[in-house]
N, C-alpha and C positions, 0 to 999 in steps of 0.2 A: 518524955522520951529522952534518953541521954544522947549526947553528941556521938558517942561511940556507936550506939544503936543506929542513929541516923546514917552514919557512914556505912555500916554493914547493909542497911536497907537500900541505900543509894546504889551500891555495887550490885546487890541482889536484883533490884527492880530493873535497872538498865541492862545488866548482864543477861538476865533471863529473857528480856524482850529481844535483845540482839540475837541470842542463841536460838530463839524460837522461830527465827525467820525461815522462810520456805526452803526446805532442803531439796525438793525435787529439781530446783533450778541448777543444782550442782551435778550435772550429768557426768557419767563415767565415760572415759575415753574408750571407743571401740575401734579406733584406727588413728594412727599418729597424724594423718593428713586431713582428718575430718573435724578436729577440735583444736582450739587454742587453749593451752594450759597456763592458767594464772596461779601464782602462789603467793601466799602472804603468811608471815608470822606476826601475831599481834597479841596484846595482853588480854587474855581471858581470865587470868588469875593474877593475884598480886596487887600492889597499890595503884597500878595504872589501869586496872581492869575497868573501873567506872568511867574513866576518861575515854578509853577505847570504845566502850559500849555506848557512849553518849552521842557520838556523831560520825565516827569513822567506820567501824565494823558494820553498823546497819546500812550504810550507804554502799559499802562493798557488796553486800548481799542484795540490796535493792537493784544496783546496777547490773549485776550478773543476771538477776531474775528478769529485768527489763530487756536486756540484750537477747537472752535465750528465748524469751516469749516472742521477740520480733524476728526470730530465725537465726540470730547470730551476727557476727561481724563479717562484712564482705571483704574477702581477700582474693584478689585476682579474679573477681567476678563470681566467686563461689562463697556462699554463706557458711561460716564455721561457728559452731556453738562453743561456749566457754566451759571448760572443766576447771575445777578449783582444787588446789592442794592447800590445806590450811593447818597451821600449827599454833600452839599457845607458847608465846615467848616468856610467859610467867613473870613479866615485868623485869626481866633480867637481860641486859645487853649481851652477855656472853651466850645466853640461850638463843637470842634472836640471830646472832651471827652463825651459830651452829645450825639453826633451822634453815637459814638461807643456803649454807653450804650443802645441806641435805637436799633442798629443793633443786638446786642447780646441778649437783653431781649425780644424785640418785633419781629424783623425780623428773628431771629434765624439763623444767618449766620453760615456757616461752617468754613469760613476763613475770616480774615481781611487783607487788604493791607494798608500799612502805608501812612500818609500824606506827604506833601512836607515841607522840611526845618528842620534844627536841632532843633529849639525850639519846633516846633509842634510835632516832633517825641518824644522828651523827655517828653512832656506833656502827651502823650497817652501811653507811654511805660508801665506804671503800669497796665493799663487796658488790654493791650495785654498779659502781663505776667499773670495776674489774670485768664484769660480765656485759658491759654496755647495756644495762637495763635502764630504760627511762624511769626517772624517779620524781613523780609529781607529789610534793609533800603538802598535805592539808593540815598537819599539826606540828610543824617544825618552825620555830621562830627564834632567830639568833642574829645579832648584829655582825656575826662573822659571815653571813650568807653571801654578801657581794664577793668576798675573797674565795669562799668555798665553791661557788658556781664557776669560777675561773679554773679551779683545780679539778672539779667534777662537773664537766659540761653536760652531763646527763641529768643534772638536778634542776628542778623547777619549783619555785615557791608560790604557794597560793595565799600565804599570810603576810609576806613582807618581813620587816625587821622590827624588833622591840622599839627602836627609836621612832618608827612611824606611828606606833600606838601611843607611846609616852608623849611625843610631840603633839599628837591629836588631842589627848585628854587635857594636857597642860594648856594648849592653845585655847581650848574651850573654857577651861577654868579662868584663864587670863581675861577672856572676853566677859565672862560672868562677873568677875571682880571689877572690871572697868564699868560695867553696868550697875554696880552697887548691889549685886545679888548675893555675893559671898565676900568673906575676908581672905586673909593670906595664910591662915594656920592649917597645916596638913598633917594628918596622922597616916602612916603607911606601914603595912605589914606584907611579908612575902614568904612563900614556901621556898625551902632551900634546895629544890631540884633545879636543874639548869634553866628551864623556862622561866620559873619565878625569879631566879637570880638575875637573869639577863633583863627581864622586864623591869624589875626594881632598880637595877643599875642605870638603865636608860632613863627611868623616871626621875631619879635623883639629879641627873644632869639637867633634864628639862626644867625641873622645879627650881633648881638653883639659878639657871639662866633667866627664869621668869620672876625671880625674887620672891618666891613663896617661902614661908617659914615652916620647915619640917619639925614638928614638935614631938613626934614619935616615929621611930624607924626601927621596927622589930622584925626578926626572922624566926621561922619555926620549921622543924623537920617535917617531912611528908608523913611521918607516923603519928603526928600530934592528933590526939583525940578530943581534947577539951579546948575550945577556942575562947572560953569566957575570960581567962586572964589577959589575952591579947586585946579583947574588946574593952575590958575594964581599964587597962592602961591608956588606951586611946580616949576613952570617955573622960578620964580624969584631966586630960590635956585640953578638953573642950575645943576641938578643932572645927573649922568650917567644912573641911573636906576629909573623908576617909577613903584611902586607896588600898585595895587588897589585890596583890598579884598571886592568886590562889588557884588551886586545882578544884575540880567539881565537888568532892565531899567537903573540902574546907570552905568553899563558897557557901554551901548550905549551912555549915556549922557557924561560920562568922555571922551570917545574916540572922540566924536564929538567936545567937547570943546577943546581938545588937537589939533585936526586937524585944527579947525578954528583959533586958536591962534598960530599955528605953533610951538607947543611944541614938540620937537623932541629928546627925550633922546634916547640913543643907545639901551636901553631895555625898552619896554613898555609892562607891564604885567597887564592885567585886570582880573577881577574875573569871577564869574558865568555868563554865557551868551556869553563869548568869543567864545565858540565852536559852537554856533548856525549858521546854514546857513543864518539866517536873518542878522547876523553880517557881514559876507563877502558880502551878498547881498546889504547891505546898504553902506558899505565902499569900496567895490570893491578892486582895486589895493592897496588902502591905508591900507587894513588889512594885507598885506604882512609883515611878520616879527613880528606881534603882538603875544605875549605869554599869556598863561593863564593856569589854572589848567586842568589836564586831557589830552585829546588827544586820538587818535586812529590810527589803521592801517587797512584801509578798503580793504585790498588786497584779503581776502579770498572770496571764492564763497558764503559761508554762510552769510557773512556780505553784500555782493552785493545783494543777494536775499532778505535779511532783509530790506535793503534800498529801494528796489523796492516795497515791500509790504507796508512799512511805507508810502512811497510817494503816493501810490495808495489809501490807506485808509484815511490817515490824510490830504492829499492835499499838503504836503511839505516833504522834506527829513528830516531825524532825525538830532537832535543835535549830535555833534561829540565827546561826552564824556560819559555823564551819560545815555543817551538813550540806548545804547547797553548793559550797565551794568544793567539797570533796567529790560530790556527784558530778559537778561540772568538769573537774579535772579528769575524771574517768571518761567522760564524754569526749574530751579533747584527745585523750589517748586513743580511744576507739576510732575517732575520725582521722587521726594521724596514720593508724594502721591501714585504714581503708584508702587513704590518699596515696600511701606508698605502694599498696597493692601486694605486699609480701611481708613476711615476718623478718624484716631487715632492721634490727634494732638501731644501729647507727643512723640509718636513713630516717627512721621514725623520730629519733631524738632531734635531728636537724629540722624535720618538719614541725615539731612542736615549737621550736624557736622562731619559725618564720610565718606561721599561719594564724589567722583569726578564726576561732571556732564558734559554732552555734551551740549554745548550751542553755540549760534551764535558767541560769543566772543572766542570760543575755550574751552578747559577744564577749569572748574570752581571748585575750592576747597576752603573751608573755613578752615583757619588755626587759631585755637583758636578764632573762630567766625569772623575772618577777611578774606576777599577775598585775596587769594595769588596772587601776581603779580599786574598788572594794571598800567596804565599810571598816572604820577603825574604832568608832565609839557608837554604842547603842544604848537605848534607854527604854525601860518598860513604860509604855504609854498606851492606856486603853486596851490592855491585854496582848499587845504585840511588842516584841523587842525591836523597836524601830531604829533604823540607822539615823544618827544625828550628826555624824562627822565622817568624812568631809562633806562640805556643802555640795550636793549634787542632786540630780533628779530623784525625788522621793524622800529627801531628807526632812526630818521633823526638827522643830526648834527645841533646844534643851530647856528643861524646867527644873526648879529646885524640888528636891524630894519632900513630899509631905510627911508628917509624923507617921510612925508605924500604926497600923490598925490593931485593935485589940483582937 
């Protein structure tokens, strides 16, 4: 199968699963005071569709389904069901902004949920702020965030900054080098969308500070179909470490090209999409030892129950990083609404910044608008994308990747 076909299949499989989620949960309003109207514009088509369908859109739909099955969100002592207004932003920032204007001015939504991806989130952030809409972002990652949350005090980050991820993986590599498990040669590639650019930029600084030798540093546009030349260049450099700051279809394509060519660095780190069940489903035993951003520890009863509900409604288990964060952020929003007791968005924003919330991921607290804690590096070990950094409860020890399986 060609890489181009794999990309189309990735979008088709994930997109169809997300779009097949239970429609009856999206009840129609019968009275303006009996429902809470949530709106979102997200990529159902275009290059971001696969990413949106991997972790964000399924959890929007699961959360609405869970809330409505439980009777709704309590506002001033009365339960109110959720109504949804949904648009396809077609992976275009201008379309996302137009959709938000339509939801605010025509559909009269009470709350907005953010789109997928760093660039899209930054494009719509001014509109969220103008309307005092709480903006809890599960897929926006930028080193500008500390400055942005000062300008847009309604914005809360579930992911942190690119530097937190680059520092984590480089710190882990530094320790493995000190232990004699790897050398200092690194090959790096990145997609030229904003998320990939910022992650790669942060990684360059971290690698330089740790005195790693970057022997390949290549970028590719989001429309790239064939990843073989990128892998071939990296393979010729014979690095100890391969780092890819990629989006989900690219992550699959890069991994497949490495497997086919027998490119076996001791550390193979791929980007967004590594945590998908689809990843381990496609590569099987070959996924063992592959690293990427995020990770999780699914040992709690709450997460096990969440996995079961996600699988039943969406038709597949959740992705093992952003999914649980996205759902937890929505829980925090609902609990803030209930705590305030009315649809007072400025008061709800203030509550989000001051409260510790009970979520499927455990206690969630925003520290200066950033989620405290969270995994920054994961690794496939024994069929689970386990969190390996930072060192905290449930963290696994990192291992060098074995050779690809046939």
